[in-house]
Every structure is written in C-alpha cells, then in structure tokens.
N, CA, C and O atoms as a GROMACS GRO file, in nm:
protein
  448
    1MET      N    1   0.077  -0.129  -0.022
    1MET     CA    2   0.014   0.004  -0.007
    1MET      C    3   0.098   0.153  -0.001
    1MET      O    4   0.175   0.189   0.088
    2ARG      N    5   0.066   0.213  -0.106
    2ARG     CA    6   0.122   0.349  -0.093
    2ARG      C    7   0.042   0.438   0.001
    2ARG      O    8  -0.074   0.418   0.035
    3TYR      N    9   0.138   0.565   0.050
    3TYR     CA   10   0.067   0.674   0.115
    3TYR      C   11   0.158   0.786   0.029
    3TYR      O   12   0.273   0.778  -0.015
    4ALA      N   13   0.071   0.877   0.024
    4ALA     CA   14   0.121   1.010  -0.019
    4ALA      C   15   0.083   1.130   0.087
    4ALA      O   16  -0.035   1.159   0.106
    5LEU      N   17   0.207   1.207   0.165
    5LEU     CA   18   0.214   1.286   0.250
    5LEU      C   19   0.250   1.428   0.269
    5LEU      O   20   0.371   1.427   0.295
    6ALA      N   21   0.202   1.558   0.269
    6ALA     CA   22   0.276   1.643   0.254
    6ALA      C   23   0.275   1.714   0.404
    6ALA      O   24   0.189   1.697   0.491
    7LEU      N   25   0.392   1.799   0.411
    7LEU     CA   26   0.428   1.872   0.528
    7LEU      C   27   0.516   1.991   0.488
    7LEU      O   28   0.566   1.970   0.377
    8ASP      N   29   0.558   2.127   0.548
    8ASP     CA   30   0.576   2.215   0.508
    8ASP      C   31   0.737   2.260   0.570
    8ASP      O   32   0.749   2.214   0.684
    9LEU      N   33   0.824   2.313   0.540
    9LEU     CA   34   0.938   2.343   0.595
    9LEU      C   35   0.913   2.480   0.679
    9LEU      O   36   0.796   2.520   0.677
   10VAL      N   37   1.013   2.561   0.757
   10VAL     CA   38   1.016   2.673   0.813
   10VAL      C   39   1.098   2.706   0.700
   10VAL      O   40   1.175   2.628   0.645
   11ASP      N   41   1.076   2.844   0.662
   11ASP     CA   42   1.084   2.914   0.529
   11ASP      C   43   1.219   2.992   0.567
   11ASP      O   44   1.211   3.114   0.583
   12ASP      N   45   1.356   2.921   0.584
   12ASP     CA   46   1.460   2.953   0.627
   12ASP      C   47   1.569   2.869   0.579
   12ASP      O   48   1.580   2.755   0.623
   13ALA      N   49   1.658   2.920   0.484
   13ALA     CA   50   1.744   2.840   0.406
   13ALA      C   51   1.841   2.756   0.496
   13ALA      O   52   1.845   2.633   0.489
   14GLN      N   53   1.900   2.812   0.560
   14GLN     CA   54   1.994   2.718   0.706
   14GLN      C   55   1.888   2.617   0.756
   14GLN      O   56   1.926   2.502   0.733
   15ARG      N   57   1.799   2.622   0.800
   15ARG     CA   58   1.710   2.519   0.834
   15ARG      C   59   1.696   2.405   0.736
   15ARG      O   60   1.732   2.288   0.748
   16ILE      N   61   1.621   2.484   0.606
   16ILE     CA   62   1.613   2.328   0.506
   16ILE      C   63   1.722   2.263   0.469
   16ILE      O   64   1.727   2.144   0.437
   17ALA      N   65   1.845   2.368   0.475
   17ALA     CA   66   1.985   2.258   0.447
   17ALA      C   67   1.999   2.211   0.573
   17ALA      O   68   2.091   2.130   0.562
   18ASP      N   69   1.964   2.214   0.688
   18ASP     CA   70   1.975   2.103   0.806
   18ASP      C   71   1.951   2.002   0.778
   18ASP      O   72   2.022   1.904   0.758
   19TYR      N   73   1.789   2.024   0.773
   19TYR     CA   74   1.691   1.960   0.726
   19TYR      C   75   1.688   1.812   0.656
   19TYR      O   76   1.637   1.703   0.684
   20GLU      N   77   1.782   1.872   0.532
   20GLU     CA   78   1.802   1.803   0.422
   20GLU      C   79   1.967   1.664   0.489
   20GLU      O   80   1.969   1.542   0.497
   21LYS      N   81   2.054   1.752   0.514
   21LYS     CA   82   2.141   1.699   0.576
   21LYS      C   83   2.124   1.624   0.680
   21LYS      O   84   2.211   1.539   0.700
   22ALA      N   85   2.033   1.630   0.755
   22ALA     CA   86   1.959   1.511   0.879
   22ALA      C   87   1.906   1.389   0.814
   22ALA      O   88   1.886   1.289   0.882
   23HIS      N   89   1.875   1.391   0.657
   23HIS     CA   90   1.805   1.279   0.624
   23HIS      C   91   1.959   1.235   0.521
   23HIS      O   92   1.968   1.130   0.458
   24GLU      N   93   2.024   1.297   0.524
   24GLU     CA   94   2.163   1.174   0.429
   24GLU      C   95   2.173   1.087   0.497
   24GLU      O   96   2.180   0.982   0.433
   25LYS      N   97   2.178   1.070   0.629
   25LYS     CA   98   2.200   0.956   0.706
   25LYS      C   99   2.103   0.960   0.833
   25LYS      O  100   2.148   1.015   0.933
   26ILE      N  101   1.955   0.900   0.839
   26ILE     CA  102   1.895   0.897   0.958
   26ILE      C  103   1.931   0.790   1.060
   26ILE      O  104   1.986   0.682   1.036
   27TRP      N  105   1.900   0.827   1.154
   27TRP     CA  106   1.956   0.781   1.308
   27TRP      C  107   1.891   0.616   1.254
   27TRP      O  108   1.793   0.590   1.185
   28PRO      N  109   1.994   0.526   1.318
   28PRO     CA  110   1.994   0.369   1.323
   28PRO      C  111   1.853   0.365   1.375
   28PRO      O  112   1.766   0.345   1.291
   29GLU      N  113   1.817   0.380   1.497
   29GLU     CA  114   1.683   0.351   1.570
   29GLU      C  115   1.558   0.440   1.464
   29GLU      O  116   1.454   0.382   1.431
   30VAL      N  117   1.585   0.564   1.425
   30VAL     CA  118   1.465   0.566   1.343
   30VAL      C  119   1.421   0.497   1.234
   30VAL      O  120   1.299   0.488   1.214
   31ARG      N  121   1.511   0.437   1.147
   31ARG     CA  122   1.528   0.344   1.044
   31ARG      C  123   1.449   0.227   1.092
   31ARG      O  124   1.355   0.181   1.027
   32GLU      N  125   1.493   0.175   1.219
   32GLU     CA  126   1.459   0.062   1.261
   32GLU      C  127   1.314   0.047   1.321
   32GLU      O  128   1.244  -0.054   1.325
   33HIS      N  129   1.289   0.171   1.364
   33HIS     CA  130   1.158   0.204   1.380
   33HIS      C  131   1.055   0.207   1.273
   33HIS      O  132   0.939   0.166   1.283
   34LEU      N  133   1.109   0.258   1.175
   34LEU     CA  134   1.009   0.274   1.030
   34LEU      C  135   0.981   0.119   1.004
   34LEU      O  136   0.867   0.077   0.988
   35ARG      N  137   1.097   0.036   1.002
   35ARG     CA  138   1.104  -0.069   0.980
   35ARG      C  139   0.987  -0.194   1.023
   35ARG      O  140   0.921  -0.275   0.958
   36THR      N  141   1.004  -0.157   1.191
   36THR     CA  142   0.914  -0.262   1.259
   36THR      C  143   0.787  -0.209   1.268
   36THR      O  144   0.710  -0.268   1.344
   37GLN      N  145   0.739  -0.096   1.200
   37GLN     CA  146   0.618  -0.045   1.179
   37GLN      C  147   0.553  -0.096   1.063
   37GLN      O  148   0.432  -0.076   1.048
   38GLY      N  149   0.632  -0.170   0.964
   38GLY     CA  150   0.575  -0.216   0.850
   38GLY      C  151   0.623  -0.103   0.728
   38GLY      O  152   0.600  -0.118   0.608
   39VAL      N  153   0.684  -0.004   0.779
   39VAL     CA  154   0.724   0.078   0.667
   39VAL      C  155   0.829   0.000   0.564
   39VAL      O  156   0.940  -0.029   0.609
   40LEU      N  157   0.798  -0.031   0.434
   40LEU     CA  158   0.884  -0.098   0.320
   40LEU      C  159   0.961  -0.002   0.257
   40LEU      O  160   1.076  -0.046   0.252
   41GLY      N  161   0.953   0.112   0.205
   41GLY     CA  162   1.003   0.257   0.170
   41GLY      C  163   0.952   0.380   0.168
   41GLY      O  164   0.833   0.409   0.153
   42MET      N  165   1.045   0.453   0.182
   42MET     CA  166   1.016   0.606   0.212
   42MET      C  167   1.097   0.679   0.111
   42MET      O  168   1.211   0.643   0.082
   43GLU      N  169   1.030   0.798   0.049
   43GLU     CA  170   1.080   0.901  -0.038
   43GLU      C  171   1.069   1.023   0.029
   43GLU      O  172   0.964   1.032   0.092
   44ILE      N  173   1.134   1.107   0.035
   44ILE     CA  174   1.034   1.240   0.066
   44ILE      C  175   1.139   1.342  -0.036
   44ILE      O  176   1.262   1.338  -0.043
   45TYR      N  177   1.048   1.430  -0.107
   45TYR     CA  178   1.074   1.538  -0.208
   45TYR      C  179   1.062   1.694  -0.170
   45TYR      O  180   0.991   1.731  -0.076
   46ARG      N  181   1.119   1.761  -0.230
   46ARG     CA  182   1.085   1.893  -0.158
   46ARG      C  183   1.088   2.016  -0.281
   46ARG      O  184   1.162   1.997  -0.376
   47LEU      N  185   1.023   2.113  -0.277
   47LEU     CA  186   0.992   2.182  -0.341
   47LEU      C  187   0.959   2.318  -0.276
   47LEU      O  188   0.853   2.352  -0.225
   48GLY      N  189   1.082   2.391  -0.290
   48GLY     CA  190   1.051   2.515  -0.186
   48GLY      C  191   1.055   2.470  -0.018
   48GLY      O  192   1.140   2.398   0.035
   49THR      N  193   0.940   2.533   0.045
   49THR     CA  194   0.921   2.480   0.118
   49THR      C  195   0.855   2.331   0.139
   49THR      O  196   0.878   2.261   0.238
   50ARG      N  197   0.766   2.292   0.028
   50ARG     CA  198   0.670   2.202   0.077
   50ARG      C  199   0.768   2.117   0.035
   50ARG      O  200   0.861   2.133  -0.044
   51LEU      N  201   0.713   1.971   0.137
   51LEU     CA  202   0.762   1.826   0.113
   51LEU      C  203   0.680   1.738   0.055
   51LEU      O  204   0.580   1.798   0.095
   52PHE      N  205   0.645   1.669   0.009
   52PHE     CA  206   0.586   1.564  -0.042
   52PHE      C  207   0.674   1.423   0.000
   52PHE      O  208   0.789   1.408  -0.042
   53MET      N  209   0.612   1.329   0.081
   53MET     CA  210   0.628   1.208   0.090
   53MET      C  211   0.600   1.085   0.053
   53MET      O  212   0.491   1.065   0.105
   54VAL      N  213   0.634   0.978  -0.012
   54VAL     CA  214   0.574   0.882  -0.071
   54VAL      C  215   0.644   0.765   0.041
   54VAL      O  216   0.763   0.753   0.070
   55MET      N  217   0.537   0.692   0.087
   55MET     CA  218   0.555   0.579   0.206
   55MET      C  219   0.478   0.455   0.156
   55MET      O  220   0.355   0.448   0.158
   56GLU      N  221   0.571   0.345   0.105
   56GLU     CA  222   0.510   0.224   0.092
   56GLU      C  223   0.518   0.117   0.226
   56GLU      O  224   0.609   0.083   0.301
   57VAL      N  225   0.401   0.089   0.217
   57VAL     CA  226   0.392  -0.010   0.376
   57VAL      C  227   0.341  -0.138   0.367
   57VAL      O  228   0.271  -0.144   0.266
   58ASP      N  229   0.344  -0.234   0.419
   58ASP     CA  230   0.292  -0.347   0.446
   58ASP      C  231   0.175  -0.375   0.496
   58ASP      O  232   0.172  -0.394   0.618
   59PRO      N  233   0.069  -0.382   0.431
   59PRO     CA  234  -0.091  -0.333   0.524
   59PRO      C  235  -0.084  -0.463   0.620
   59PRO      O  236  -0.162  -0.441   0.713
   60MET      N  237  -0.048  -0.537   0.630
   60MET     CA  238  -0.048  -0.618   0.737
   60MET      C  239   0.029  -0.618   0.839
   60MET      O  240   0.050  -0.714   0.914
   61VAL      N  241   0.080  -0.495   0.848
   61VAL     CA  242   0.202  -0.453   0.934
   61VAL      C  243   0.121  -0.312   0.996
   61VAL      O  244   0.062  -0.300   1.104
   62TYR      N  245   0.135  -0.245   0.923
   62TYR     CA  246   0.142  -0.104   0.907
   62TYR      C  247  -0.017  -0.031   0.945
   62TYR      O  248  -0.116  -0.050   0.875
   63SER      N  249  -0.018   0.046   1.055
   63SER     CA  250  -0.142   0.135   1.061
   63SER      C  251  -0.091   0.275   1.117
   63SER      O  252  -0.005   0.284   1.205
   64ALA      N  253  -0.140   0.359   1.069
   64ALA     CA  254  -0.101   0.502   1.136
   64ALA      C  255  -0.106   0.536   1.273
   64ALA      O  256  -0.024   0.613   1.324
   65GLU      N  257  -0.217   0.472   1.349
   65GLU     CA  258  -0.237   0.523   1.501
   65GLU      C  259  -0.129   0.406   1.554
   65GLU      O  260  -0.060   0.438   1.651
   66GLY      N  261  -0.112   0.279   1.500
   66GLY     CA  262  -0.021   0.212   1.572
   66GLY      C  263   0.139   0.256   1.572
   66GLY      O  264   0.213   0.246   1.669
   67MET      N  265   0.175   0.307   1.436
   67MET     CA  266   0.294   0.377   1.465
   67MET      C  267   0.276   0.526   1.528
   67MET      O  268   0.368   0.606   1.510
   68ALA      N  269   0.174   0.562   1.592
   68ALA     CA  270   0.186   0.699   1.637
   68ALA      C  271   0.207   0.676   1.771
   68ALA      O  272   0.286   0.742   1.838
   69GLN      N  273   0.125   0.566   1.823
   69GLN     CA  274   0.152   0.490   1.933
   69GLN      C  275   0.294   0.473   1.977
   69GLN      O  276   0.347   0.522   2.077
   70ALA      N  277   0.350   0.391   1.880
   70ALA     CA  278   0.473   0.293   1.919
   70ALA      C  279   0.551   0.475   1.888
   70ALA      O  280   0.643   0.457   1.968
   71SER      N  281   0.567   0.566   1.855
   71SER     CA  282   0.648   0.680   1.830
   71SER      C  283   0.683   0.710   1.951
   71SER      O  284   0.792   0.707   2.009
   72LEU      N  285   0.508   0.759   2.005
   72LEU     CA  286   0.537   0.808   2.165
   72LEU      C  287   0.614   0.741   2.274
   72LEU      O  288   0.683   0.796   2.360
   73ASN      N  289   0.592   0.615   2.259
   73ASN     CA  290   0.669   0.508   2.355
   73ASN      C  291   0.794   0.512   2.334
   73ASN      O  292   0.863   0.492   2.434
   74ASN      N  293   0.860   0.537   2.210
   74ASN     CA  294   1.001   0.523   2.204
   74ASN      C  295   1.091   0.638   2.250
   74ASN      O  296   1.051   0.738   2.191
   75PRO      N  297   1.176   0.663   2.316
   75PRO     CA  298   1.251   0.798   2.314
   75PRO      C  299   1.343   0.847   2.206
   75PRO      O  300   1.350   0.965   2.171
   76ALA      N  301   1.405   0.758   2.159
   76ALA     CA  302   1.481   0.794   2.045
   76ALA      C  303   1.400   0.862   1.902
   76ALA      O  304   1.453   0.935   1.818
   77ILE      N  305   1.267   0.819   1.902
   77ILE     CA  306   1.180   0.878   1.799
   77ILE      C  307   1.135   1.016   1.854
   77ILE      O  308   1.130   1.117   1.783
   78VAL      N  309   1.104   1.012   1.988
   78VAL     CA  310   1.046   1.127   2.031
   78VAL      C  311   1.148   1.247   2.027
   78VAL      O  312   1.109   1.362   2.006
   79ARG      N  313   1.299   1.213   2.050
   79ARG     CA  314   1.394   1.299   2.006
   79ARG      C  315   1.390   1.319   1.917
   79ARG      O  316   1.392   1.441   1.904
   80TRP      N  317   1.384   1.262   1.810
   80TRP     CA  318   1.387   1.260   1.662
   80TRP      C  319   1.311   1.375   1.587
   80TRP      O  320   1.348   1.466   1.514
   81GLU      N  321   1.196   1.335   1.634
   81GLU     CA  322   1.041   1.397   1.613
   81GLU      C  323   1.056   1.552   1.625
   81GLU      O  324   1.037   1.632   1.534
   82ALA      N  325   1.100   1.583   1.772
   82ALA     CA  326   1.152   1.711   1.822
   82ALA      C  327   1.247   1.748   1.759
   82ALA      O  328   1.211   1.859   1.719
   83LEU      N  329   1.367   1.728   1.714
   83LEU     CA  330   1.448   1.805   1.636
   83LEU      C  331   1.383   1.808   1.486
   83LEU      O  332   1.401   1.915   1.428
   84MET      N  333   1.320   1.720   1.422
   84MET     CA  334   1.251   1.750   1.320
   84MET      C  335   1.134   1.876   1.322
   84MET      O  336   1.117   1.955   1.230
   85TRP      N  337   1.087   1.874   1.404
   85TRP     CA  338   0.963   1.994   1.423
   85TRP      C  339   1.027   2.122   1.399
   85TRP      O  340   0.970   2.218   1.348
   86THR      N  341   1.165   2.122   1.442
   86THR     CA  342   1.252   2.270   1.464
   86THR      C  343   1.268   2.324   1.292
   86THR      O  344   1.292   2.438   1.254
   87TYR      N  345   1.246   2.193   1.204
   87TYR     CA  346   1.239   2.234   1.108
   87TYR      C  347   1.168   2.283   1.023
   87TYR      O  348   1.188   2.379   0.949
   88GLN      N  349   1.024   2.167   1.043
   88GLN     CA  350   0.905   2.191   0.984
   88GLN      C  351   0.791   2.257   1.026
   88GLN      O  352   0.791   2.291   1.144
   89ALA      N  353   0.685   2.287   0.953
   89ALA     CA  354   0.570   2.388   0.952
   89ALA      C  355   0.467   2.266   0.947
   89ALA      O  356   0.504   2.149   0.940
   90PRO      N  357   0.349   2.302   0.951
   90PRO     CA  358   0.215   2.273   0.882
   90PRO      C  359   0.179   2.350   0.784
   90PRO      O  360   0.187   2.472   0.772
   91THR      N  361   0.121   2.234   0.685
   91THR     CA  362   0.079   2.335   0.551
   91THR      C  363  -0.020   2.407   0.611
   91THR      O  364  -0.044   2.410   0.732
   92PRO      N  365  -0.089   2.479   0.506
   92PRO     CA  366  -0.206   2.554   0.545
   92PRO      C  367  -0.346   2.472   0.604
   92PRO      O  368  -0.436   2.511   0.678
   93TRP      N  369  -0.318   2.331   0.532
   93TRP     CA  370  -0.442   2.264   0.546
   93TRP      C  371  -0.442   2.158   0.665
   93TRP      O  372  -0.524   2.067   0.676
   94THR      N  373  -0.329   2.189   0.759
   94THR     CA  374  -0.300   2.052   0.849
   94THR      C  375  -0.408   2.089   0.951
   94THR      O  376  -0.443   2.207   0.962
   95PRO      N  377  -0.456   2.003   1.018
   95PRO     CA  378  -0.542   2.000   1.135
   95PRO      C  379  -0.436   2.017   1.219
   95PRO      O  380  -0.326   1.962   1.211
   96ALA      N  381  -0.480   2.109   1.315
   96ALA     CA  382  -0.403   2.108   1.456
   96ALA      C  383  -0.325   2.062   1.536
   96ALA      O  384  -0.396   2.050   1.636
   97GLY      N  385  -0.204   2.019   1.569
   97GLY     CA  386  -0.142   1.913   1.642
   97GLY      C  387  -0.114   1.820   1.550
   97GLY      O  388  -0.078   1.712   1.595
   98GLU      N  389  -0.123   1.835   1.412
   98GLU     CA  390  -0.077   1.702   1.351
   98GLU      C  391   0.056   1.763   1.229
   98GLU      O  392   0.087   1.881   1.214
   99LYS      N  393   0.106   1.660   1.165
   99LYS     CA  394   0.248   1.731   1.106
   99LYS      C  395   0.204   1.647   0.949
   99LYS      O  396   0.120   1.690   0.870
  100TRP      N  397   0.275   1.534   0.933
  100TRP     CA  398   0.288   1.528   0.776
  100TRP      C  399   0.099   1.450   0.760
  100TRP      O  400   0.064   1.363   0.839
  101VAL      N  401   0.024   1.490   0.674
  101VAL     CA  402  -0.126   1.465   0.623
  101VAL      C  403  -0.108   1.409   0.510
  101VAL      O  404  -0.013   1.429   0.435
  102PRO      N  405  -0.201   1.334   0.490
  102PRO     CA  406  -0.202   1.264   0.352
  102PRO      C  407  -0.311   1.344   0.266
  102PRO      O  408  -0.407   1.414   0.297
  103MET      N  409  -0.251   1.301   0.139
  103MET     CA  410  -0.269   1.374  -0.019
  103MET      C  411  -0.378   1.315  -0.058
  103MET      O  412  -0.396   1.201  -0.014
  104ALA      N  413  -0.471   1.370  -0.144
  104ALA     CA  414  -0.561   1.294  -0.243
  104ALA      C  415  -0.540   1.268  -0.359
  104ALA      O  416  -0.522   1.360  -0.438
  105LYS      N  417  -0.537   1.141  -0.398
  105LYS     CA  418  -0.530   1.082  -0.521
  105LYS      C  419  -0.612   1.126  -0.589
  105LYS      O  420  -0.728   1.095  -0.564
  106ILE      N  421  -0.581   1.216  -0.702
  106ILE     CA  422  -0.714   1.268  -0.764
  106ILE      C  423  -0.634   1.197  -0.917
  106ILE      O  424  -0.718   1.223  -1.002
  107PHE      N  425  -0.539   1.136  -0.975
  107PHE     CA  426  -0.510   1.047  -1.053
  107PHE      C  427  -0.417   0.931  -1.080
  107PHE      O  428  -0.311   0.910  -1.022
  108ASP      N  429  -0.465   0.865  -1.166
  108ASP     CA  430  -0.380   0.736  -1.161
  108ASP      C  431  -0.364   0.662  -1.298
  108ASP      O  432  -0.439   0.567  -1.320
  109LEU      N  433  -0.272   0.699  -1.391
  109LEU     CA  434  -0.249   0.632  -1.524
  109LEU      C  435  -0.269   0.496  -1.534
  109LEU      O  436  -0.276   0.452  -1.649
  110ALA      N  437  -0.284   0.401  -1.420
  110ALA     CA  438  -0.304   0.265  -1.441
  110ALA      C  439  -0.448   0.240  -1.435
  110ALA      O  440  -0.486   0.126  -1.462
  111THR      N  441  -0.519   0.314  -1.408
  111THR     CA  442  -0.702   0.313  -1.403
  111THR      C  443  -0.723   0.376  -1.554
  111THR      O  444  -0.840   0.361  -1.589
  112GLN      N  445  -0.674   0.415  -1.615
  112GLN     CA  446  -0.692   0.497  -1.755
  112GLN      C  447  -0.729   0.428  -1.857
  112GLN      O  448  -0.745   0.484  -1.966
   0.00000   0.00000   0.00000
C-alpha cells in the first residue's frame, strides 16, 4: 500500500539545509522504528518549503495509529521528532497538532 503525505518546512535556508543534512543518514533507531512498523520504503521530495513523502507499507503490519503510539513510546523517536519539528511547519491545510497529512489521489494512469 502506498501513502502520499505533505508537510512544509520553516522558510529559512539554513534550517532547510540542516533538515536535508539530517536525512542524508537518519538515525539507526529511526530506520529500525520505521521497519518494525511495516514501512517498506519511504522517499521525501522538496519543492521550496513544501515536502512530499511517498511511503510504501506492508498493510498487514502498518497502521497510522499504531505507528503514532509506538513513536510516543520510543525515546529516540520522540527526540528525532522534536528535532525535526524545529525545521518543519504545518501546511495551511494541516489540522492543529498534526504534522504529515495525507494527500488525496486525484489521478492514476493505471486506471485510465
């Protein structure tokens, strides 16, 4: 199963550079957390301050709620998320208290 999500970055060139540097080699605990939650693949793209994430998951393992709960119970992930939030900003369409928000699929060539 594939998810597409969006998030913004703080509009500051140094913070954007720092965010990208942090993703050149993520913490091993973050990689392990993603894998144990059923994330098979993840890519993040940037245009200006807008981020776009494509996440491939094992539907037999992954659930957004389960991953959120596991994240809160993992001190390394709590630290990573706190650090990432210093670079990130909600999109104008993000509900209060949330970060990455799902994007609506509006076209699929395979179904045409």
